[in-house]
N, C-alpha and C positions, 0 to 999 in steps of 0.2 A: 504494500500500500504506500502511495506517495505521501510525503509530508511537506510542510511549508518551508523547510530548510533546504530542500533539494533544488538545485539550479535548473533553469530552463536552458536549452541548447539553441543558440541562434543559428538558423539555417540560411537566412538571407537578410540583407539590409539594403534599403533604398533611401537615398536622400530625397526628402520632400521639398526642402528649401533651405537656403542660407539667408538668415535675417540679421546679419552683422553681429548681434549680441548673442545669438545661438543658432545652431543648425538643427533642423527637425529631420528625424529619420524614422522610417517605418521598418520595424523588425518583424520577421516571421520566426517564431520560436516554437520548439517542441517541449512541452511540459513533461514532468516526471510521471504524469498520469497517462502519457501516450497521446495526448491531444495537441494539435497545432493551433496557434492563434497569431494574430497580428497586433502589434503594439506600436504606438508612437512615443518616441523619446526625444527630449531636448538635450542636445549636446552643447553645454555652455562652459565657458572657462570658469575656473575656481574664483571665488570671491574672498576678499579679506576685509575685515572691519576692525577698528581699534577703539577701545574705550580709553580716552586720554584724561587722566586725572591731573589736576593742578592745585597747588596749595597757595593761597594768598592770605596773609595776615591770620594764619592759624586755622583757616577754613578751607576744607577740601571741596573742589568743584569738578564737574565733568564738562569737557568741551563737547558741544553738540553742533550739528549743522542742520539747517532747515532749507528745504528746497521743494519745488513743485514736482510731483510725480505723475506722469501721464497715465499710468495704469489705474490709479485710484482717482485721478482727476482732482487731487487735493494736495495741499502742502503737507510735508512730512518732516518731523524732527527725528534725527538719526545720529548715530555715531559716524565719524568719517570712515569711508571705505570705498571699495570698488573692485574692479576686475584685477585678478592676478595675471599679468602679461606673460606671454610665452617665454619660458626660460627664467622667469623671476621667482624667487622664493616668496612664499606667502608673507613672511615677516617683513621682507623688503617692500612688498606691495603695501602692507599696512603703514609702514613708515612713510612711504612715498605719498600715499593718499592723505595721511595726516598733514604733511607739509603742504601739499597742493591745495587742500581744502581749507586749512586754517592758518598756514604760515608758521606753525609750531613744529619744532624738531624734538625728538625724545632721546634722552641719553640711554634709555633701555626700553626694549619692546619685549613683552612676556607673552608667550603662547598660552592661552587659557583653555583652548579646546577646538575641535573641529567636528562638523556634523554634515549630514546630507540635507540640503534645503527641502527636497521632496523626492525621495527615492522611488516613488511610484512611476515617475516619468522624466526625472532630471538626472544627468550623469555627473554633475559637478559637486564640489565640496565647499563648504562655508567655513572659513578659518577666523577665529576670534582671538584678539590680542588686547593686552592692556599696555598703556604707555605711561612711563614715569620719567621724571627729570625733564619736564617740558620747558623749552625756551623759545620765545618768539624770535624767529630769525629771518623772516621774509614776509612779503605780501602774499596773498592767495595767488595761485597759478592755476586757474581753472581752464577746462576745455571750452571750446568756442561757444557751446550752448549750455554751459553750466551757470546757474545763478544761485549762489550758496551764501546764506547768512550764517555767521558763527555766533553761538551763544554759550555763556557759562551757566551751568545749572548746579546749584548746591547739591552735593552728593546725597545729603540726607533727604532731599526732595525727589530724587530720581525715581525711586521705586513707587512713589505715589503717582507719578506721571505715566509710567510705563503701562501700556494697554489702553490709554485714553487718548483720542485724537488730540494733537497730531503725533503722539508717540504710539501709534498702533501698528507699526510695521513689525510683522511676526519675527523677522530675523533680528531686529533690534531688541525685541523682547528676549530672544535666545541669547544674544550677546550680553544683555543685562543680567541674565541668569548666570552665565559663566562668570561674569565679573563679580557678582554678589557672592557666589560660592568661593571664588578666589579670595575675596576680602574677608569672608567669614573664617577661612582657613588660616588667617593671620598674616596675609601678604601685606607688606608695608610699601607705601609709595613715597 
């Protein structure tokens, strides 16, 4: 009898389209129960996000970014992050995105965890980091169509905001969970 841990065997794959931020493929796969089916998967690059903490006058804050998101049609408050470029280490992508979106550099980037954004149909991995030792070193260096506002949020208010618009991006909630777990384990910034 087949079980849910057994892999399906891909017998064919066909590209449906290349949409710049992901490629869609249709897979034909044979299941461990002997039946064949077709599935669509999105092949996207990995993503990296960083939770940057800064201390000012004895008070810890988190740097967040706010921008309009076309999928939701609304403004979203998030942690800095983006695509891991080909050949780039996820930690380097997190540091690069932090610098581009906020102008801050970190003396230390700490990996907090990685997960699958949606294993049902996506192939990529989401990497979460914390940043410490922040120094403002530059102006923002945004892509042509990025309009990003930076805001400091007191760390003790962050968890009350998560899950409520504009802090309702599921991956940002995941990043906040990784960060909270790390902080509760005694990590010092």
